[in-house]
BALOBA-1460 file (C-alpha; in Angstrom, 3 decimals):
// residues 209
<rec num="1" residu="m" x="119.022" y="110.829" z="106.673"/>
<rec num="2" residu="s" x="116.932" y="111.232" z="109.764"/>
<rec num="3" residu="e" x="113.583" y="109.640" z="110.508"/>
<rec num="4" residu="g" x="111.458" y="112.663" z="109.620"/>
<rec num="5" residu="k" x="107.721" y="112.998" z="109.209"/>
<rec num="6" residu="r" x="106.129" y="111.045" z="106.382"/>
<rec num="7" residu="k" x="102.659" y="111.914" z="105.163"/>
<rec num="8" residu="l" x="100.790" y="109.770" z="102.652"/>
<rec num="9" residu="l" x="97.740" y="111.126" z="100.854"/>
<rec num="10" residu="f" x="95.564" y="108.890" z="98.671"/>
<rec num="11" residu="g" x="93.576" y="110.332" z="95.793"/>
<rec num="12" residu="d" x="93.873" y="112.281" z="92.557"/>
<rec num="13" residu="c" x="97.349" y="113.799" z="92.795"/>
<rec num="14" residu="l" x="96.370" y="116.807" z="90.676"/>
<rec num="15" residu="e" x="93.604" y="117.672" z="93.138"/>
<rec num="16" residu="l" x="95.668" y="116.870" z="96.223"/>
<rec num="17" residu="m" x="98.564" y="119.066" z="95.091"/>
<rec num="18" residu="k" x="96.173" y="122.032" z="95.127"/>
<rec num="19" residu="l" x="96.056" y="121.629" z="98.923"/>
<rec num="20" residu="i" x="99.831" y="122.144" z="99.217"/>
<rec num="21" residu="p" x="100.854" y="125.740" z="100.025"/>
<rec num="22" residu="t" x="102.654" y="127.591" z="97.236"/>
<rec num="23" residu="g" x="106.446" y="127.416" z="97.491"/>
<rec num="24" residu="s" x="106.404" y="125.008" z="100.453"/>
<rec num="25" residu="v" x="108.224" y="122.055" z="98.841"/>
<rec num="26" residu="d" x="112.043" y="121.959" z="98.646"/>
<rec num="27" residu="l" x="112.446" y="118.975" z="96.344"/>
<rec num="28" residu="i" x="110.219" y="116.905" z="94.057"/>
<rec num="29" residu="v" x="111.224" y="113.381" z="93.025"/>
<rec num="30" residu="t" x="108.564" y="111.549" z="91.073"/>
<rec num="31" residu="d" x="107.895" y="108.902" z="88.419"/>
<rec num="32" residu="p" x="104.606" y="109.559" z="86.575"/>
<rec num="33" residu="p" x="102.726" y="106.938" z="84.531"/>
<rec num="34" residu="y" x="104.432" y="106.912" z="81.147"/>
<rec num="35" residu="e" x="101.200" y="106.944" z="79.156"/>
<rec num="36" residu="i" x="100.362" y="110.513" z="80.236"/>
<rec num="37" residu="e" x="101.165" y="112.576" z="77.158"/>
<rec num="38" residu="d" x="100.081" y="115.966" z="78.459"/>
<rec num="39" residu="m" x="101.931" y="116.646" z="81.709"/>
<rec num="40" residu="k" x="101.421" y="120.422" z="81.566"/>
<rec num="41" residu="p" x="98.723" y="120.619" z="84.298"/>
<rec num="42" residu="y" x="100.755" y="118.342" z="86.570"/>
<rec num="43" residu="f" x="103.982" y="120.271" z="86.015"/>
<rec num="44" residu="a" x="102.157" y="123.547" z="86.646"/>
<rec num="45" residu="e" x="101.003" y="122.342" z="90.075"/>
<rec num="46" residu="m" x="104.359" y="120.797" z="90.940"/>
<rec num="47" residu="l" x="106.205" y="124.003" z="90.113"/>
<rec num="48" residu="r" x="103.678" y="126.083" z="92.051"/>
<rec num="49" residu="c" x="104.416" y="123.951" z="95.116"/>
<rec num="50" residu="l" x="108.184" y="124.139" z="94.578"/>
<rec num="51" residu="s" x="110.167" y="126.736" z="96.540"/>
<rec num="52" residu="k" x="112.076" y="129.575" z="94.843"/>
<rec num="53" residu="d" x="115.308" y="127.600" z="95.358"/>
<rec num="54" residu="g" x="113.864" y="124.124" z="94.822"/>
<rec num="55" residu="s" x="114.715" y="121.249" z="92.496"/>
<rec num="56" residu="i" x="112.674" y="118.626" z="90.663"/>
<rec num="57" residu="y" x="113.520" y="115.190" z="89.224"/>
<rec num="58" residu="v" x="111.048" y="113.425" z="86.927"/>
<rec num="59" residu="f" x="111.642" y="109.902" z="85.596"/>
<rec num="60" residu="g" x="110.032" y="108.968" z="82.314"/>
<rec num="61" residu="n" x="109.917" y="107.005" z="79.106"/>
<rec num="62" residu="k" x="112.620" y="108.217" z="76.686"/>
<rec num="63" residu="n" x="110.210" y="108.848" z="73.812"/>
<rec num="64" residu="m" x="107.622" y="110.598" z="75.974"/>
<rec num="65" residu="i" x="110.265" y="112.876" z="77.508"/>
<rec num="66" residu="a" x="111.839" y="113.676" z="74.142"/>
<rec num="67" residu="e" x="108.563" y="114.381" z="72.365"/>
<rec num="68" residu="h" x="106.486" y="115.967" z="75.141"/>
<rec num="69" residu="w" x="107.561" y="116.206" z="78.763"/>
<rec num="70" residu="f" x="110.882" y="118.050" z="78.507"/>
<rec num="71" residu="s" x="109.350" y="121.004" z="76.666"/>
<rec num="72" residu="q" x="106.237" y="120.959" z="78.854"/>
<rec num="73" residu="m" x="108.177" y="121.548" z="82.083"/>
<rec num="74" residu="k" x="108.509" y="125.336" z="82.379"/>
<rec num="75" residu="i" x="111.297" y="125.948" z="84.892"/>
<rec num="76" residu="d" x="114.315" y="128.272" z="85.004"/>
<rec num="77" residu="k" x="116.942" y="125.629" z="84.327"/>
<rec num="78" residu="k" x="116.648" y="122.030" z="83.258"/>
<rec num="79" residu="e" x="118.757" y="119.242" z="81.855"/>
<rec num="80" residu="l" x="118.630" y="115.510" z="81.276"/>
<rec num="81" residu="l" x="120.227" y="112.868" z="83.423"/>
<rec num="82" residu="i" x="120.493" y="109.261" z="82.283"/>
<rec num="83" residu="w" x="119.994" y="106.196" z="84.439"/>
<rec num="84" residu="h" x="122.037" y="103.488" z="82.710"/>
<rec num="85" residu="y" x="121.644" y="99.801" z="83.552"/>
<rec num="86" residu="k" x="123.320" y="96.844" z="81.867"/>
<rec num="87" residu="n" x="120.863" y="94.225" z="83.126"/>
<rec num="88" residu="s" x="117.972" y="95.376" z="80.963"/>
<rec num="89" residu="p" x="114.634" y="94.100" z="82.335"/>
<rec num="90" residu="k" x="112.888" y="94.780" z="79.005"/>
<rec num="91" residu="p" x="115.162" y="93.671" z="76.146"/>
<rec num="92" residu="k" x="112.899" y="94.799" z="73.308"/>
<rec num="93" residu="g" x="113.358" y="96.834" z="70.154"/>
<rec num="94" residu="r" x="116.151" y="97.028" z="67.617"/>
<rec num="95" residu="w" x="118.474" y="98.789" z="70.035"/>
<rec num="96" residu="r" x="117.882" y="97.021" z="73.343"/>
<rec num="97" residu="m" x="116.807" y="99.392" z="76.088"/>
<rec num="98" residu="s" x="119.405" y="99.978" z="78.788"/>
<rec num="99" residu="m" x="118.662" y="103.517" z="79.950"/>
<rec num="100" residu="q" x="115.974" y="105.808" z="81.250"/>
<rec num="101" residu="p" x="116.087" y="109.607" z="81.191"/>
<rec num="102" residu="i" x="115.390" y="111.836" z="84.185"/>
<rec num="103" residu="i" x="114.404" y="115.476" z="83.774"/>
<rec num="104" residu="y" x="116.325" y="117.570" z="86.308"/>
<rec num="105" residu="g" x="114.968" y="121.077" z="86.830"/>
<rec num="106" residu="y" x="116.126" y="123.660" z="89.341"/>
<rec num="107" residu="r" x="115.648" y="127.256" z="90.415"/>
<rec num="108" residu="g" x="117.763" y="130.108" z="91.747"/>
<rec num="109" residu="n" x="120.254" y="129.065" z="94.398"/>
<rec num="110" residu="s" x="119.072" y="125.479" z="94.570"/>
<rec num="111" residu="i" x="120.960" y="123.014" z="96.734"/>
<rec num="112" residu="f" x="123.462" y="120.672" z="95.168"/>
<rec num="113" residu="n" x="125.481" y="118.604" z="97.647"/>
<rec num="114" residu="e" x="128.000" y="117.123" z="95.217"/>
<rec num="115" residu="d" x="130.189" y="115.601" z="97.935"/>
<rec num="116" residu="a" x="127.215" y="113.577" z="99.208"/>
<rec num="117" residu="v" x="126.903" y="111.714" z="95.903"/>
<rec num="118" residu="r" x="130.472" y="111.233" z="94.774"/>
<rec num="119" residu="v" x="131.165" y="107.989" z="92.911"/>
<rec num="120" residu="e" x="133.898" y="105.570" z="93.932"/>
<rec num="121" residu="y" x="136.817" y="105.497" z="91.495"/>
<rec num="122" residu="n" x="137.765" y="102.255" z="89.788"/>
<rec num="123" residu="e" x="140.808" y="100.375" z="91.037"/>
<rec num="124" residu="s" x="143.202" y="101.658" z="88.361"/>
<rec num="125" residu="t" x="142.342" y="105.289" z="89.185"/>
<rec num="126" residu="k" x="142.682" y="104.691" z="92.931"/>
<rec num="127" residu="k" x="146.321" y="103.750" z="92.325"/>
<rec num="128" residu="l" x="147.007" y="107.338" z="91.226"/>
<rec num="129" residu="n" x="146.238" y="108.665" z="94.698"/>
<rec num="130" residu="g" x="149.100" y="110.857" z="95.931"/>
<rec num="131" residu="r" x="150.900" y="111.015" z="92.599"/>
<rec num="132" residu="i" x="151.865" y="114.410" z="91.250"/>
<rec num="133" residu="r" x="149.982" y="115.813" z="88.286"/>
<rec num="134" residu="p" x="150.763" y="119.043" z="86.387"/>
<rec num="135" residu="s" x="148.154" y="121.745" z="85.863"/>
<rec num="136" residu="s" x="147.596" y="122.328" z="82.121"/>
<rec num="137" residu="g" x="150.985" y="120.740" z="81.500"/>
<rec num="138" residu="r" x="152.856" y="123.110" z="83.857"/>
<rec num="139" residu="m" x="154.874" y="121.475" z="86.602"/>
<rec num="140" residu="d" x="155.137" y="124.769" z="88.524"/>
<rec num="141" residu="k" x="151.393" y="124.484" z="89.216"/>
<rec num="142" residu="c" x="151.271" y="120.810" z="90.012"/>
<rec num="143" residu="s" x="149.223" y="119.063" z="92.682"/>
<rec num="144" residu="a" x="148.732" y="115.536" z="93.946"/>
<rec num="145" residu="y" x="145.882" y="113.282" z="92.839"/>
<rec num="146" residu="d" x="143.335" y="112.788" z="95.615"/>
<rec num="147" residu="t" x="141.032" y="109.874" z="94.930"/>
<rec num="148" residu="s" x="139.933" y="109.428" z="98.531"/>
<rec num="149" residu="k" x="136.613" y="111.266" z="98.126"/>
<rec num="150" residu="g" x="135.588" y="109.622" z="94.871"/>
<rec num="151" residu="a" x="134.671" y="111.214" z="91.550"/>
<rec num="152" residu="l" x="132.226" y="114.068" z="91.194"/>
<rec num="153" residu="p" x="128.751" y="112.933" z="90.064"/>
<rec num="154" residu="r" x="128.126" y="112.720" z="86.315"/>
<rec num="155" residu="d" x="124.931" y="113.063" z="84.332"/>
<rec num="156" residu="v" x="124.947" y="109.325" z="83.648"/>
<rec num="157" residu="i" x="124.012" y="107.336" z="86.760"/>
<rec num="158" residu="e" x="125.078" y="103.714" z="86.516"/>
<rec num="159" residu="r" x="122.959" y="101.407" z="88.643"/>
<rec num="160" residu="p" x="121.452" y="97.946" z="88.010"/>
<rec num="161" residu="a" x="117.727" y="97.717" z="87.362"/>
<rec num="162" residu="l" x="115.532" y="95.737" z="89.744"/>
<rec num="163" residu="l" x="114.850" y="92.348" z="88.211"/>
<rec num="164" residu="g" x="111.739" y="90.580" z="89.446"/>
<rec num="165" residu="h" x="112.254" y="87.913" z="92.096"/>
<rec num="166" residu="l" x="116.039" y="88.455" z="91.969"/>
<rec num="167" residu="s" x="115.734" y="91.739" z="93.872"/>
<rec num="168" residu="k" x="114.782" y="91.961" z="97.537"/>
<rec num="169" residu="e" x="113.559" y="95.533" z="96.968"/>
<rec num="170" residu="r" x="110.792" y="94.559" z="94.569"/>
<rec num="171" residu="v" x="107.252" y="95.132" z="95.805"/>
<rec num="172" residu="g" x="105.360" y="94.320" z="92.609"/>
<rec num="173" residu="h" x="105.447" y="97.677" z="90.808"/>
<rec num="174" residu="r" x="106.400" y="97.210" z="87.164"/>
<rec num="175" residu="d" x="108.654" y="100.304" z="86.951"/>
<rec num="176" residu="q" x="110.030" y="100.406" z="90.472"/>
<rec num="177" residu="k" x="113.216" y="102.456" z="90.882"/>
<rec num="178" residu="p" x="116.185" y="101.336" z="93.022"/>
<rec num="179" residu="i" x="116.328" y="102.903" z="96.476"/>
<rec num="180" residu="s" x="119.967" y="103.870" z="95.861"/>
<rec num="181" residu="i" x="119.095" y="106.170" z="92.938"/>
<rec num="182" residu="i" x="116.298" y="107.960" z="94.814"/>
<rec num="183" residu="t" x="118.611" y="108.282" z="97.818"/>
<rec num="184" residu="d" x="121.281" y="109.967" z="95.687"/>
<rec num="185" residu="l" x="118.793" y="112.463" z="94.240"/>
<rec num="186" residu="v" x="117.465" y="113.348" z="97.690"/>
<rec num="187" residu="l" x="120.960" y="113.679" z="99.174"/>
<rec num="188" residu="a" x="122.156" y="115.819" z="96.263"/>
<rec num="189" residu="s" x="119.261" y="118.269" z="96.195"/>
<rec num="190" residu="s" x="117.964" y="118.636" z="99.742"/>
<rec num="191" residu="n" x="119.169" y="119.042" z="103.299"/>
<rec num="192" residu="e" x="118.006" y="117.288" z="106.431"/>
<rec num="193" residu="g" x="114.616" y="118.482" z="107.612"/>
<rec num="194" residu="q" x="113.458" y="119.807" z="104.247"/>
<rec num="195" residu="t" x="110.246" y="118.823" z="102.474"/>
<rec num="196" residu="v" x="110.356" y="116.271" z="99.641"/>
<rec num="197" residu="l" x="107.296" y="115.558" z="97.496"/>
<rec num="198" residu="d" x="106.533" y="112.517" z="95.361"/>
<rec num="199" residu="c" x="103.160" y="113.307" z="93.817"/>
<rec num="200" residu="f" x="102.714" y="109.947" z="92.058"/>
<rec num="201" residu="s" x="104.360" y="107.719" z="94.689"/>
<rec num="202" residu="g" x="104.161" y="104.427" z="92.740"/>
<rec num="203" residu="s" x="105.937" y="101.822" z="94.865"/>
<rec num="204" residu="g" x="106.584" y="104.304" z="97.698"/>
<rec num="205" residu="t" x="110.367" y="104.380" z="97.273"/>
<rec num="206" residu="t" x="110.698" y="108.119" z="97.883"/>
<rec num="207" residu="a" x="108.796" y="107.829" z="101.162"/>
<rec num="208" residu="e" x="111.054" y="104.935" z="102.144"/>
<rec num="209" residu="v" x="114.132" y="107.108" z="101.583"/>
């Protein structure tokens, strides 16, 4: 990604979003405070700012998203992605937490650059490269495996969590997201030169990307 313009505004994000022209934002990637139960006014402003072909990603607590946020976001199409990490930073509860949901909403002919976020195959799958495979069991419609590009992105994103002093990325924010995840979301749903908004900002990861 290029070194584009970055603009930081400090204040009440709900009030500051009202200064953003309607439909001027191509992508929103944000991580609101998880104690906000009623996100309806925030979502309303975010979606007003979002272009007719824009996309939005919202990280959140699994219970808050399930009980409130998912239904509160009124957008054409939406689904849930899962960020899965095996090195849980908060091993609490009966079933130890190792995931965080992300609401993915999108409109119209929104951008999705799947080749930009392909996932490297494991070693056993790489060995299939070049081998012949039948199509629906028919050898007359066979083709060769091509593992060179990697696998298409799935709705479960596997990435380690940032663990305190063990991570060089940490800046002191308790729920900081890895740069690699934010990078993938930006690459998948925007093109160079487009406008990306993070209305809560947190540790500033989106601006860094």
